[in-house]
All heavy atoms as a GROMACS GRO file, in nm:
protein
  524
    1MET      N    1  -1.206  -0.655   2.437
    1MET     CA    2  -1.144  -0.527   2.415
    1MET      C    3  -1.208  -0.426   2.508
    1MET      O    4  -1.326  -0.402   2.502
    1MET     CB    5  -1.162  -0.487   2.269
    1MET     CG    6  -1.095  -0.360   2.229
    1MET     SD    7  -1.112  -0.342   2.048
    1MET     CE    8  -0.982  -0.229   2.022
    2ALA      N    9  -1.128  -0.367   2.593
    2ALA     CA   10  -1.178  -0.270   2.689
    2ALA      C   11  -1.202  -0.137   2.621
    2ALA      O   12  -1.150  -0.110   2.514
    2ALA     CB   13  -1.078  -0.255   2.803
    3GLY      N   14  -1.280  -0.051   2.686
    3GLY     CA   15  -1.302   0.082   2.632
    3GLY      C   16  -1.447   0.102   2.595
    3GLY      O   17  -1.538   0.046   2.656
    4HIS      N   18  -1.469   0.182   2.496
    4HIS     CA   19  -1.604   0.214   2.450
    4HIS      C   20  -1.676   0.087   2.405
    4HIS      O   21  -1.618   0.003   2.339
    4HIS     CB   22  -1.595   0.314   2.335
    4HIS     CG   23  -1.726   0.377   2.302
    4HIS    ND1   24  -1.816   0.319   2.217
    4HIS    CD2   25  -1.782   0.491   2.344
    4HIS    CE1   26  -1.922   0.395   2.207
    4HIS    NE2   27  -1.904   0.501   2.284
    5PRO      N   28  -1.805   0.072   2.440
    5PRO     CA   29  -1.878  -0.052   2.409
    5PRO      C   30  -1.876  -0.094   2.262
    5PRO      O   31  -1.874  -0.211   2.231
    5PRO     CB   32  -2.021  -0.022   2.453
    5PRO     CG   33  -2.008   0.088   2.553
    5PRO     CD   34  -1.885   0.167   2.514
    6GLY      N   35  -1.875  -0.001   2.170
    6GLY     CA   36  -1.878  -0.037   2.028
    6GLY      C   37  -1.742  -0.065   1.967
    6GLY      O   38  -1.734  -0.106   1.852
    7GLN      N   39  -1.635  -0.047   2.045
    7GLN     CA   40  -1.502  -0.062   1.988
    7GLN      C   41  -1.475  -0.203   1.937
    7GLN      O   42  -1.413  -0.219   1.832
    7GLN     CB   43  -1.395  -0.025   2.090
    7GLN     CG   44  -1.382   0.124   2.110
    7GLN     CD   45  -1.275   0.159   2.210
    7GLN    OE1   46  -1.250   0.084   2.304
    7GLN    NE2   47  -1.213   0.272   2.191
    8TYR      N   48  -1.516  -0.304   2.010
    8TYR     CA   49  -1.487  -0.441   1.967
    8TYR      C   50  -1.556  -0.470   1.834
    8TYR      O   51  -1.496  -0.526   1.743
    8TYR     CB   52  -1.527  -0.543   2.071
    8TYR     CG   53  -1.484  -0.682   2.032
    8TYR    CD1   54  -1.352  -0.721   2.047
    8TYR    CD2   55  -1.574  -0.771   1.976
    8TYR    CE1   56  -1.310  -0.847   2.008
    8TYR    CE2   57  -1.533  -0.898   1.936
    8TYR     CZ   58  -1.402  -0.935   1.953
    8TYR     OH   59  -1.360  -1.058   1.914
    9SER      N   60  -1.679  -0.427   1.820
    9SER     CA   61  -1.753  -0.448   1.696
    9SER      C   62  -1.685  -0.377   1.580
    9SER      O   63  -1.673  -0.432   1.471
    9SER     CB   64  -1.896  -0.399   1.712
    9SER     OG   65  -1.965  -0.410   1.590
   10ILE      N   66  -1.642  -0.255   1.603
   10ILE     CA   67  -1.572  -0.180   1.499
   10ILE      C   68  -1.445  -0.253   1.459
   10ILE      O   69  -1.414  -0.269   1.342
   10ILE     CB   70  -1.541  -0.037   1.547
   10ILE    CG1   71  -1.671   0.043   1.559
   10ILE    CG2   72  -1.444   0.033   1.452
   10ILE    CD1   73  -1.656   0.175   1.630
   11ALA      N   74  -1.371  -0.297   1.559
   11ALA     CA   75  -1.245  -0.367   1.532
   11ALA      C   76  -1.267  -0.493   1.451
   11ALA      O   77  -1.198  -0.518   1.352
   11ALA     CB   78  -1.174  -0.401   1.663
   12VAL      N   79  -1.364  -0.572   1.489
   12VAL     CA   80  -1.390  -0.698   1.420
   12VAL      C   81  -1.433  -0.674   1.276
   12VAL      O   82  -1.391  -0.744   1.186
   12VAL     CB   83  -1.499  -0.779   1.496
   12VAL    CG1   84  -1.550  -0.895   1.413
   12VAL    CG2   85  -1.443  -0.830   1.628
   13ASN      N   86  -1.512  -0.570   1.254
   13ASN     CA   87  -1.567  -0.546   1.121
   13ASN      C   88  -1.475  -0.468   1.028
   13ASN      O   89  -1.478  -0.491   0.907
   13ASN     CB   90  -1.700  -0.474   1.132
   13ASN     CG   91  -1.807  -0.562   1.192
   13ASN    OD1   92  -1.821  -0.676   1.152
   13ASN    ND2   93  -1.878  -0.512   1.290
   14TYR      N   94  -1.396  -0.377   1.081
   14TYR     CA   95  -1.321  -0.288   0.994
   14TYR      C   96  -1.170  -0.306   0.997
   14TYR      O   97  -1.103  -0.274   0.900
   14TYR     CB   98  -1.356  -0.142   1.024
   14TYR     CG   99  -1.499  -0.112   0.993
   14TYR    CD1  100  -1.592  -0.096   1.095
   14TYR    CD2  101  -1.544  -0.105   0.862
   14TYR    CE1  102  -1.726  -0.072   1.067
   14TYR    CE2  103  -1.677  -0.081   0.832
   14TYR     CZ  104  -1.767  -0.064   0.936
   14TYR     OH  105  -1.899  -0.041   0.907
   15PHE      N  106  -1.114  -0.353   1.107
   15PHE     CA  107  -0.969  -0.367   1.115
   15PHE      C  108  -0.912  -0.460   1.008
   15PHE      O  109  -0.812  -0.427   0.946
   15PHE     CB  110  -0.924  -0.414   1.253
   15PHE     CG  111  -0.923  -0.305   1.358
   15PHE    CD1  112  -0.969  -0.177   1.333
   15PHE    CD2  113  -0.875  -0.332   1.484
   15PHE    CE1  114  -0.968  -0.079   1.430
   15PHE    CE2  115  -0.872  -0.234   1.582
   15PHE     CZ  116  -0.919  -0.108   1.555
   16PRO      N  117  -0.971  -0.577   0.984
   16PRO     CA  118  -0.913  -0.664   0.880
   16PRO      C  119  -0.909  -0.597   0.742
   16PRO      O  120  -0.809  -0.607   0.671
   16PRO     CB  121  -1.005  -0.786   0.879
   16PRO     CG  122  -1.061  -0.790   1.017
   16PRO     CD  123  -1.081  -0.645   1.055
   17GLU      N  124  -1.015  -0.526   0.707
   17GLU     CA  125  -1.020  -0.461   0.576
   17GLU      C  126  -0.919  -0.347   0.566
   17GLU      O  127  -0.844  -0.337   0.469
   17GLU     CB  128  -1.161  -0.408   0.550
   17GLU     CG  129  -1.177  -0.345   0.414
   17GLU     CD  130  -1.319  -0.298   0.387
   17GLU    OE1  131  -1.409  -0.328   0.467
   17GLU    OE2  132  -1.336  -0.231   0.285
   18THR      N  133  -0.915  -0.261   0.669
   18THR     CA  134  -0.824  -0.148   0.662
   18THR      C  135  -0.678  -0.192   0.681
   18THR      O  136  -0.588  -0.133   0.623
   18THR     CB  137  -0.860  -0.038   0.764
   18THR    OG1  138  -0.861  -0.093   0.895
   18THR    CG2  139  -0.994   0.023   0.732
   19ALA      N  140  -0.655  -0.297   0.759
   19ALA     CA  141  -0.518  -0.349   0.773
   19ALA      C  142  -0.468  -0.402   0.640
   19ALA      O  143  -0.354  -0.377   0.601
   19ALA     CB  144  -0.514  -0.459   0.879
   20ALA      N  145  -0.554  -0.471   0.567
   20ALA     CA  146  -0.515  -0.524   0.436
   20ALA      C  147  -0.484  -0.412   0.338
   20ALA      O  148  -0.406  -0.431   0.245
   20ALA     CB  149  -0.626  -0.613   0.382
   21LEU      N  150  -0.541  -0.294   0.361
   21LEU     CA  151  -0.515  -0.179   0.275
   21LEU      C  152  -0.393  -0.100   0.322
   21LEU      O  153  -0.356  -0.001   0.260
   21LEU     CB  154  -0.638  -0.088   0.272
   21LEU     CG  155  -0.760  -0.146   0.203
   21LEU    CD1  156  -0.882  -0.056   0.224
   21LEU    CD2  157  -0.733  -0.166   0.055
   22GLY      N  158  -0.332  -0.143   0.433
   22GLY     CA  159  -0.208  -0.080   0.479
   22GLY      C  160  -0.217   0.008   0.600
   22GLY      O  161  -0.121   0.077   0.634
   23ASP      N  162  -0.330   0.011   0.670
   23ASP     CA  163  -0.346   0.096   0.788
   23ASP      C  164  -0.274   0.036   0.908
   23ASP      O  165  -0.316  -0.068   0.960
   23ASP     CB  166  -0.493   0.116   0.819
   23ASP     CG  167  -0.517   0.208   0.938
   23ASP    OD1  168  -0.420   0.261   0.995
   23ASP    OD2  169  -0.634   0.227   0.974
   24PRO      N  170  -0.165   0.099   0.958
   24PRO     CA  171  -0.090   0.043   1.070
   24PRO      C  172  -0.169   0.039   1.200
   24PRO      O  173  -0.147  -0.049   1.283
   24PRO     CB  174   0.032   0.134   1.081
   24PRO     CG  175  -0.006   0.259   1.012
   24PRO     CD  176  -0.107   0.222   0.908
   25ASP      N  177  -0.261   0.134   1.220
   25ASP     CA  178  -0.342   0.131   1.342
   25ASP      C  179  -0.433   0.009   1.345
   25ASP      O  180  -0.452  -0.055   1.448
   25ASP     CB  181  -0.427   0.258   1.355
   25ASP     CG  182  -0.342   0.380   1.386
   25ASP    OD1  183  -0.241   0.364   1.457
   25ASP    OD2  184  -0.377   0.489   1.339
   26ALA      N  185  -0.490  -0.024   1.230
   26ALA     CA  186  -0.574  -0.142   1.222
   26ALA      C  187  -0.492  -0.268   1.246
   26ALA      O  188  -0.534  -0.360   1.315
   26ALA     CB  189  -0.643  -0.150   1.085
   27MET      N  190  -0.370  -0.271   1.189
   27MET     CA  191  -0.282  -0.386   1.211
   27MET      C  192  -0.250  -0.401   1.360
   27MET      O  193  -0.255  -0.512   1.414
   27MET     CB  194  -0.151  -0.368   1.134
   27MET     CG  195  -0.167  -0.372   0.985
   27MET     SD  196  -0.007  -0.338   0.907
   27MET     CE  197  -0.058  -0.277   0.749
   28LEU      N  198  -0.219  -0.289   1.424
   28LEU     CA  199  -0.189  -0.293   1.567
   28LEU      C  200  -0.310  -0.341   1.648
   28LEU      O  201  -0.296  -0.418   1.742
   28LEU     CB  202  -0.144  -0.155   1.614
   28LEU     CG  203  -0.092  -0.146   1.756
   28LEU    CD1  204   0.026  -0.241   1.778
   28LEU    CD2  205  -0.052  -0.003   1.787
   29GLY      N  206  -0.428  -0.296   1.608
   29GLY     CA  207  -0.550  -0.343   1.674
   29GLY      C  208  -0.568  -0.493   1.660
   29GLY      O  209  -0.609  -0.561   1.754
   30LEU      N  210  -0.538  -0.545   1.542
   30LEU     CA  211  -0.550  -0.689   1.520
   30LEU      C  212  -0.447  -0.767   1.603
   30LEU      O  213  -0.477  -0.874   1.656
   30LEU     CB  214  -0.535  -0.722   1.371
   30LEU     CG  215  -0.649  -0.674   1.283
   30LEU    CD1  216  -0.614  -0.690   1.137
   30LEU    CD2  217  -0.778  -0.747   1.317
   31VAL      N  218  -0.326  -0.711   1.615
   31VAL     CA  219  -0.225  -0.776   1.699
   31VAL      C  220  -0.271  -0.776   1.844
   31VAL      O  221  -0.260  -0.877   1.914
   31VAL     CB  222  -0.087  -0.706   1.685
   31VAL    CG1  223   0.011  -0.756   1.789
   31VAL    CG2  224  -0.031  -0.730   1.546
   32LYS      N  225  -0.325  -0.664   1.891
   32LYS     CA  226  -0.375  -0.655   2.029
   32LYS      C  227  -0.484  -0.758   2.054
   32LYS      O  228  -0.483  -0.829   2.154
   32LYS     CB  229  -0.427  -0.515   2.058
   32LYS     CG  230  -0.476  -0.496   2.201
   32LYS     CD  231  -0.524  -0.353   2.221
   32LYS     CE  232  -0.563  -0.325   2.363
   32LYS     NZ  233  -0.676  -0.399   2.411
   33GLN      N  234  -0.579  -0.767   1.961
   33GLN     CA  235  -0.685  -0.867   1.975
   33GLN      C  236  -0.628  -1.007   1.979
   33GLN      O  237  -0.670  -1.091   2.058
   33GLN     CB  238  -0.784  -0.856   1.859
   33GLN     CG  239  -0.874  -0.738   1.865
   33GLN     CD  240  -0.967  -0.735   1.745
   33GLN    OE1  241  -0.946  -0.803   1.644
   33GLN    NE2  242  -1.071  -0.657   1.755
   34ALA      N  243  -0.533  -1.035   1.892
   34ALA     CA  244  -0.473  -1.168   1.886
   34ALA      C  245  -0.400  -1.201   2.016
   34ALA      O  246  -0.410  -1.313   2.068
   34ALA     CB  247  -0.377  -1.178   1.767
   35LEU      N  248  -0.329  -1.103   2.071
   35LEU     CA  249  -0.260  -1.125   2.199
   35LEU      C  250  -0.360  -1.154   2.311
   35LEU      O  251  -0.338  -1.242   2.394
   35LEU     CB  252  -0.174  -1.004   2.235
   35LEU     CG  253  -0.047  -0.985   2.153
   35LEU    CD1  254   0.013  -0.847   2.180
   35LEU    CD2  255   0.053  -1.096   2.184
   36GLU      N  256  -0.469  -1.079   2.313
   36GLU     CA  257  -0.572  -1.098   2.416
   36GLU      C  258  -0.637  -1.236   2.406
   36GLU      O  259  -0.680  -1.293   2.506
   36GLU     CB  260  -0.678  -0.989   2.406
   36GLU     CG  261  -0.628  -0.852   2.449
   36GLU     CD  262  -0.726  -0.741   2.420
   36GLU    OE1  263  -0.826  -0.762   2.347
   36GLU    OE2  264  -0.702  -0.628   2.468
   37ARG      N  265  -0.647  -1.289   2.285
   37ARG     CA  266  -0.709  -1.421   2.263
   37ARG      C  267  -0.608  -1.534   2.268
   37ARG      O  268  -0.645  -1.651   2.260
   37ARG     CB  269  -0.778  -1.424   2.127
   37ARG     CG  270  -0.902  -1.340   2.115
   37ARG     CD  271  -0.976  -1.370   1.986
   37ARG     NE  272  -0.889  -1.378   1.869
   37ARG     CZ  273  -0.863  -1.279   1.784
   37ARG    NH1  274  -0.918  -1.164   1.801
   37ARG    NH2  275  -0.784  -1.298   1.681
   38GLY      N  276  -0.479  -1.502   2.276
   38GLY     CA  277  -0.376  -1.606   2.271
   38GLY      C  278  -0.361  -1.665   2.132
   38GLY      O  279  -0.322  -1.780   2.116
   39ASP      N  280  -0.390  -1.585   2.031
   39ASP     CA  281  -0.387  -1.628   1.891
   39ASP      C  282  -0.251  -1.596   1.830
   39ASP      O  283  -0.229  -1.488   1.775
   39ASP     CB  284  -0.499  -1.559   1.815
   39ASP     CG  285  -0.497  -1.587   1.666
   39ASP    OD1  286  -0.426  -1.680   1.621
   39ASP    OD2  287  -0.568  -1.514   1.593
   40ALA      N  288  -0.158  -1.690   1.837
   40ALA     CA  289  -0.022  -1.668   1.787
   40ALA      C  290  -0.021  -1.640   1.637
   40ALA      O  291   0.059  -1.559   1.588
   40ALA     CB  292   0.067  -1.788   1.820
   41SER      N  293  -0.107  -1.705   1.561
   41SER     CA  294  -0.107  -1.685   1.416
   41SER      C  295  -0.148  -1.542   1.380
   41SER      O  296  -0.097  -1.485   1.283
   41SER     CB  297  -0.196  -1.787   1.346
   41SER     OG  298  -0.331  -1.768   1.381
   42GLY      N  299  -0.240  -1.483   1.456
   42GLY     CA  300  -0.279  -1.344   1.433
   42GLY      C  301  -0.165  -1.248   1.459
   42GLY      O  302  -0.143  -1.153   1.383
   43VAL      N  303  -0.089  -1.274   1.565
   43VAL     CA  304   0.028  -1.192   1.596
   43VAL      C  305   0.132  -1.209   1.486
   43VAL      O  306   0.188  -1.111   1.436
   43VAL     CB  307   0.087  -1.228   1.733
   43VAL    CG1  308   0.216  -1.151   1.759
   43VAL    CG2  309  -0.014  -1.203   1.845
   44GLU      N  310   0.157  -1.333   1.448
   44GLU     CA  311   0.258  -1.361   1.344
   44GLU      C  312   0.219  -1.302   1.209
   44GLU      O  313   0.305  -1.272   1.127
   44GLU     CB  314   0.280  -1.511   1.332
   44GLU     CG  315   0.348  -1.571   1.453
   44GLU     CD  316   0.347  -1.723   1.453
   44GLU    OE1  317   0.300  -1.783   1.354
   44GLU    OE2  318   0.392  -1.780   1.553
   45ARG      N  319   0.090  -1.286   1.184
   45ARG     CA  320   0.043  -1.230   1.056
   45ARG      C  321   0.072  -1.080   1.047
   45ARG      O  322   0.118  -1.030   0.945
   45ARG     CB  323  -0.108  -1.257   1.040
   45ARG     CG  324  -0.178  -1.175   0.932
   45ARG     CD  325  -0.127  -1.211   0.792
   45ARG     NE  326  -0.195  -1.135   0.690
   45ARG     CZ  327  -0.143  -1.030   0.627
   45ARG    NH1  328  -0.024  -0.988   0.657
   45ARG    NH2  329  -0.211  -0.967   0.534
   46TRP      N  330   0.042  -1.004   1.154
   46TRP     CA  331   0.047  -0.859   1.144
   46TRP      C  332   0.169  -0.794   1.209
   46TRP      O  333   0.212  -0.687   1.162
   46TRP     CB  334  -0.080  -0.798   1.201
   46TRP     CG  335  -0.199  -0.833   1.119
   46TRP    CD1  336  -0.300  -0.918   1.152
   46TRP    CD2  337  -0.228  -0.789   0.986
   46TRP    NE1  338  -0.390  -0.929   1.049
   46TRP    CE2  339  -0.348  -0.850   0.945
   46TRP    CE3  340  -0.163  -0.704   0.897
   46TRP    CZ2  341  -0.405  -0.828   0.821
   46TRP    CZ3  342  -0.219  -0.682   0.773
   46TRP    CH2  343  -0.340  -0.743   0.736
   47ALA      N  344   0.226  -0.850   1.313
   47ALA     CA  345   0.340  -0.786   1.381
   47ALA      C  346   0.458  -0.761   1.287
   47ALA      O  347   0.512  -0.649   1.285
   47ALA     CB  348   0.382  -0.866   1.503
   48PRO      N  349   0.499  -0.857   1.205
   48PRO     CA  350   0.611  -0.831   1.115
   48PRO      C  351   0.582  -0.720   1.012
   48PRO      O  352   0.672  -0.646   0.973
   48PRO     CB  353   0.635  -0.965   1.044
   48PRO     CG  354   0.574  -1.066   1.133
   48PRO     CD  355   0.459  -0.998   1.199
   49VAL      N  356   0.458  -0.710   0.970
   49VAL     CA  357   0.420  -0.607   0.874
   49VAL      C  358   0.433  -0.468   0.937
   49VAL      O  359   0.482  -0.374   0.875
   49VAL     CB  360   0.277  -0.630   0.822
   49VAL    CG1  361   0.237  -0.523   0.721
   49VAL    CG2  362   0.263  -0.768   0.761
   50ILE      N  363   0.392  -0.457   1.062
   50ILE     CA  364   0.403  -0.330   1.134
   50ILE      C  365   0.550  -0.293   1.150
   50ILE      O  366   0.592  -0.180   1.121
   50ILE     CB  367   0.337  -0.338   1.273
   50ILE    CG1  368   0.186  -0.359   1.259
   50ILE    CG2  369   0.365  -0.211   1.353
   50ILE    CD1  370   0.118  -0.396   1.389
   51VAL      N  371   0.630  -0.386   1.194
   51VAL     CA  372   0.772  -0.361   1.218
   51VAL      C  373   0.844  -0.325   1.088
   51VAL      O  374   0.935  -0.242   1.087
   51VAL     CB  375   0.837  -0.483   1.286
   51VAL    CG1  376   0.986  -0.466   1.297
   51VAL    CG2  377   0.775  -0.505   1.424
   52ALA      N  378   0.804  -0.384   0.978
   52ALA     CA  379   0.871  -0.360   0.850
   52ALA      C  380   0.839  -0.225   0.787
   52ALA      O  381   0.908  -0.183   0.694
   52ALA     CB  382   0.834  -0.472   0.752
   53GLN      N  383   0.736  -0.157   0.838
   53GLN     CA  384   0.701  -0.027   0.779
   53GLN      C  385   0.812   0.074   0.805
   53GLN      O  386   0.874   0.075   0.911
   53GLN     CB  387   0.569   0.023   0.836
   53GLN     CG  388   0.453  -0.060   0.788
   53GLN     CD  389   0.321  -0.003   0.831
   53GLN    OE1  390   0.313   0.091   0.908
   53GLN    NE2  391   0.215  -0.062   0.782
   54ASP      N  392   0.833   0.161   0.709
   54ASP     CA  393   0.941   0.258   0.720
   54ASP      C  394   0.899   0.391   0.783
   54ASP      O  395   0.981   0.480   0.798
   54ASP     CB  396   1.004   0.283   0.583
   54ASP     CG  397   0.905   0.336   0.481
   54ASP    OD1  398   0.785   0.346   0.512
   54ASP    OD2  399   0.948   0.368   0.371
   55GLU      N  400   0.774   0.405   0.818
   55GLU     CA  401   0.728   0.529   0.880
   55GLU      C  402   0.760   0.530   1.029
   55GLU      O  403   0.738   0.432   1.098
   55GLU     CB  404   0.577   0.544   0.863
   55GLU     CG  405   0.533   0.557   0.720
   55GLU     CD  406   0.382   0.574   0.710
   55GLU    OE1  407   0.329   0.663   0.777
   55GLU    OE2  408   0.321   0.495   0.637
   56THR      N  409   0.812   0.643   1.077
   56THR     CA  410   0.842   0.656   1.219
   56THR      C  411   0.714   0.662   1.300
   56THR      O  412   0.700   0.596   1.401
   56THR     CB  413   0.925   0.784   1.245
   56THR    OG1  414   1.036   0.783   1.157
   56THR    CG2  415   0.973   0.787   1.387
   57PHE      N  416   0.620   0.743   1.257
   57PHE     CA  417   0.492   0.755   1.325
   57PHE      C  418   0.385   0.761   1.217
   57PHE      O  419   0.366   0.864   1.153
   57PHE     CB  420   0.487   0.881   1.412
   57PHE     CG  421   0.373   0.883   1.507
   57PHE    CD1  422   0.379   0.810   1.624
   57PHE    CD2  423   0.258   0.956   1.480
   57PHE    CE1  424   0.273   0.811   1.712
   57PHE    CE2  425   0.152   0.957   1.568
   57PHE     CZ  426   0.159   0.884   1.685
   58PRO      N  427   0.316   0.652   1.193
   58PRO     CA  428   0.221   0.646   1.081
   58PRO      C  429   0.105   0.745   1.094
   58PRO      O  430   0.069   0.784   1.204
   58PRO     CB  431   0.170   0.503   1.084
   58PRO     CG  432   0.226   0.439   1.204
   58PRO     CD  433   0.324   0.531   1.268
   59ASP      N  434   0.050   0.781   0.982
   59ASP     CA  435  -0.066   0.869   0.977
   59ASP      C  436  -0.188   0.792   1.026
   59ASP      O  437  -0.228   0.692   0.967
   59ASP     CB  438  -0.088   0.915   0.833
   59ASP     CG  439  -0.202   1.013   0.819
   59ASP    OD1  440  -0.270   1.041   0.919
   59ASP    OD2  441  -0.221   1.063   0.708
   60HIS      N  442  -0.251   0.841   1.131
   60HIS     CA  443  -0.365   0.771   1.193
   60HIS      C  444  -0.495   0.788   1.115
   60HIS      O  445  -0.595   0.730   1.150
   60HIS     CB  446  -0.384   0.818   1.338
   60HIS     CG  447  -0.271   0.778   1.425
   60HIS    ND1  448  -0.257   0.651   1.475
   60HIS    CD2  449  -0.162   0.845   1.469
   60HIS    CE1  450  -0.148   0.643   1.547
   60HIS    NE2  451  -0.088   0.760   1.544
   61ARG      N  452  -0.494   0.867   1.011
   61ARG     CA  453  -0.615   0.888   0.933
   61ARG      C  454  -0.622   0.793   0.815
   61ARG      O  455  -0.716   0.798   0.736
   61ARG     CB  456  -0.620   1.032   0.883
   61ARG     CG  457  -0.630   1.131   0.998
   61ARG     CD  458  -0.602   1.270   0.949
   61ARG     NE  459  -0.464   1.272   0.905
   61ARG     CZ  460  -0.412   1.366   0.826
   61ARG    NH1  461  -0.486   1.463   0.783
   61ARG    NH2  462  -0.286   1.363   0.790
   62ALA      N  463  -0.526   0.705   0.800
   62ALA     CA  464  -0.519   0.620   0.681
   62ALA      C  465  -0.642   0.531   0.666
   62ALA      O  466  -0.701   0.524   0.560
   62ALA     CB  467  -0.392   0.535   0.684
   63GLY      N  468  -0.681   0.459   0.770
   63GLY     CA  469  -0.793   0.364   0.761
   63GLY      C  470  -0.922   0.425   0.714
   63GLY      O  471  -0.979   0.380   0.614
   64PRO      N  472  -0.972   0.530   0.781
   64PRO     CA  473  -1.098   0.589   0.734
   64PRO      C  474  -1.087   0.642   0.591
   64PRO      O  475  -1.179   0.629   0.512
   64PRO     CB  476  -1.122   0.704   0.832
   64PRO     CG  477  -1.049   0.664   0.956
   64PRO     CD  478  -0.928   0.587   0.907
   65GLY      N  479  -0.972   0.697   0.556
   65GLY     CA  480  -0.955   0.747   0.420
   65GLY      C  481  -0.955   0.635   0.318
   65GLY      O  482  -1.014   0.649   0.210
   66LEU      N  483  -0.894   0.524   0.352
   66LEU     CA  484  -0.889   0.410   0.261
   66LEU      C  485  -1.028   0.352   0.239
   66LEU      O  486  -1.055   0.295   0.134
   66LEU     CB  487  -0.794   0.301   0.314
   66LEU     CG  488  -0.646   0.340   0.312
   66LEU    CD1  489  -0.566   0.236   0.390
   66LEU    CD2  490  -0.594   0.351   0.170
   67LEU      N  491  -1.114   0.366   0.337
   67LEU     CA  492  -1.251   0.315   0.324
   67LEU      C  493  -1.346   0.418   0.266
   67LEU      O  494  -1.464   0.394   0.252
   67LEU     CB  495  -1.303   0.270   0.461
   67LEU     CG  496  -1.238   0.144   0.518
   67LEU    CD1  497  -1.290   0.120   0.660
   67LEU    CD2  498  -1.266   0.024   0.432
   68GLY      N  499  -1.293   0.537   0.234
   68GLY     CA  500  -1.377   0.642   0.178
   68GLY      C  501  -1.462   0.712   0.282
   68GLY      O  502  -1.565   0.770   0.249
   69LEU      N  503  -1.422   0.707   0.408
   69LEU     CA  504  -1.501   0.768   0.515
   69LEU      C  505  -1.461   0.914   0.539
   69LEU      O  506  -1.522   0.981   0.618
   69LEU     CB  507  -1.487   0.689   0.645
   69LEU     CG  508  -1.533   0.542   0.636
   69LEU    CD1  509  -1.503   0.471   0.766
   69LEU    CD2  510  -1.681   0.534   0.604
   70TRP      N  511  -1.355   0.961   0.474
   70TRP     CA  512  -1.311   1.100   0.492
   70TRP      C  513  -1.347   1.180   0.372
   70TRP      O  514  -1.341   1.148   0.263
   70TRP     CB  515  -1.160   1.108   0.513
   70TRP     CG  516  -1.119   1.062   0.646
   70TRP    CD1  517  -1.101   0.932   0.685
   70TRP    CD2  518  -1.090   1.139   0.762
   70TRP    NE1  519  -1.062   0.926   0.816
   70TRP    CE2  520  -1.054   1.050   0.866
   70TRP    CE3  521  -1.089   1.273   0.789
   70TRP    CZ2  522  -1.020   1.093   0.992
   70TRP    CZ3  523  -1.054   1.315   0.915
   70TRP    CH2  524  -1.021   1.225   1.016
   0.00000   0.00000   0.00000
């Protein structure tokens, strides 16, 4: 995962938990990671959930709030 050095660690540790709680940004991060690794099952797990959401532009604060970080 390109970008800030700590991003991959954050993604690995927090995206699965926040995605399971409904955070679309975390789900998208997991799909991105799966695509980068060639992990079809990871894409198949989260991509349909993202597409099925009825929000036009999801609230990006959902994950930290769901974890009690806000």
